[in-house]
C-alpha positions in Angstrom: -91.4 -29.0 -177.0 -94.5 -31.1 -178.1 -92.4 -33.3 -180.2 -89.6 -34.0 -178.2 -89.6 -37.4 -176.6 -87.9 -36.2 -173.7 -90.2 -33.4 -173.1 -93.0 -36.1 -173.1 -91.5 -37.9 -170.6 -90.9 -35.2 -168.2 -94.2 -33.9 -168.4 -95.5 -37.3 -167.9 -97.2 -37.7 -171.2 -95.1 -40.7 -172.0 -94.8 -43.8 -169.4 -91.1 -44.3 -168.3 -89.8 -46.5 -165.2 -88.7 -43.4 -163.4 -86.3 -43.6 -160.8 -86.4 -39.6 -159.6 -88.0 -36.5 -160.3 -88.0 -33.0 -158.7 -88.8 -29.5 -160.1 -85.1 -29.5 -162.6 -84.4 -33.1 -163.5 -86.4 -36.7 -164.1 -84.4 -39.8 -163.8 -85.2 -43.1 -165.7 -83.9 -46.3 -166.8 -83.3 -46.5 -170.6 -85.5 -48.6 -173.0 -82.8 -49.9 -174.8 -79.9 -50.3 -172.1 -76.3 -50.5 -173.3 -75.1 -52.2 -169.8 -76.9 -54.0 -167.1 -77.4 -50.5 -165.3 -78.5 -47.7 -167.7 -80.1 -44.6 -166.3 -80.7 -41.7 -167.8 -81.0 -38.1 -166.1 -82.4 -35.0 -168.3 -83.5 -31.6 -167.3 -87.0 -30.8 -167.4 -86.8 -27.7 -169.3 -85.8 -28.5 -172.8 -82.2 -27.9 -173.1 -81.1 -29.1 -176.6 -77.6 -30.7 -175.9 -74.6 -29.9 -173.5 -73.4 -27.3 -176.4 -76.2 -25.1 -175.9 -75.9 -24.9 -172.0 -75.4 -21.4 -170.3 -74.4 -20.0 -167.0 -78.2 -20.1 -166.0 -78.1 -23.9 -166.1 -75.3 -24.4 -163.9 -77.7 -25.5 -161.0 -79.5 -28.0 -163.4 -76.1 -29.6 -164.5 -75.0 -30.1 -160.7 -78.4 -31.9 -160.3 -78.0 -34.2 -163.3 -74.9 -35.4 -161.9 -75.5 -35.6 -158.4 -79.0 -37.2 -159.0 -77.2 -39.9 -161.6 -74.3 -40.8 -159.1 -76.6 -41.3 -156.1 -79.1 -43.4 -158.2 -76.1 -45.2 -159.9 -74.9 -46.4 -156.7 -78.4 -47.3 -155.3 -79.1 -49.4 -158.4 -75.9 -51.5 -158.0 -73.1 -49.4 -159.2 -71.0 -49.5 -156.1 -67.7 -50.4 -157.8 -68.0 -47.7 -160.7 -69.9 -46.1 -163.4 -69.6 -44.7 -167.1 -71.1 -41.4 -167.4 -71.8 -40.0 -171.0 -73.2 -37.2 -172.6 -73.4 -37.8 -176.5 -73.4 -34.2 -178.0 -74.4 -33.3 -181.7 -74.3 -35.1 -184.8 -70.5 -35.9 -184.3 -71.1 -37.2 -180.6 -74.0 -39.4 -182.0 -76.9 -37.5 -180.4 -80.2 -39.2 -181.0 -82.8 -36.8 -179.2 -82.1 -33.2 -179.1 -82.7 -32.8 -175.5 -79.9 -33.1 -172.9 -79.2 -36.5 -171.7 -76.9 -37.7 -169.2 -76.2 -41.6 -169.2 -74.8 -43.6 -166.5 -74.1 -46.9 -167.3 -72.8 -49.5 -165.1 -73.3 -53.2 -163.6 -71.4 -56.1 -162.1 -68.6 -56.6 -164.8 -66.4 -54.0 -165.9 -67.5 -52.1 -169.1 -65.7 -52.7 -172.3 -63.8 -49.8 -173.7 -65.5 -47.1 -175.5 -63.4 -46.0 -178.1 -60.6 -47.8 -180.2 -57.3 -46.5 -180.3 
């Protein structure tokens, strides 16, 4: 989609600090990191959100998680990391192109939800 920022990053039309790219996914550093290490892994194909995935997306979903896990560890998250998939308005999704966030750093991350 021409107006989707993540589609434009995946196509190389918008520069990003890419960490990985193959035929299914692109991984890059978030431009507004919420942690010392904040990696986004997105599909190259325009998939709106996790709520819109189908069985045809299984290989891509597996690649998103496998690549993100490997990159998080390579970037310094050897003692763990947080994985986030914001989905839809209620899930605070900002860009309607499926992103998987991998966050971490040297210190324990604060709680996500207040009880």
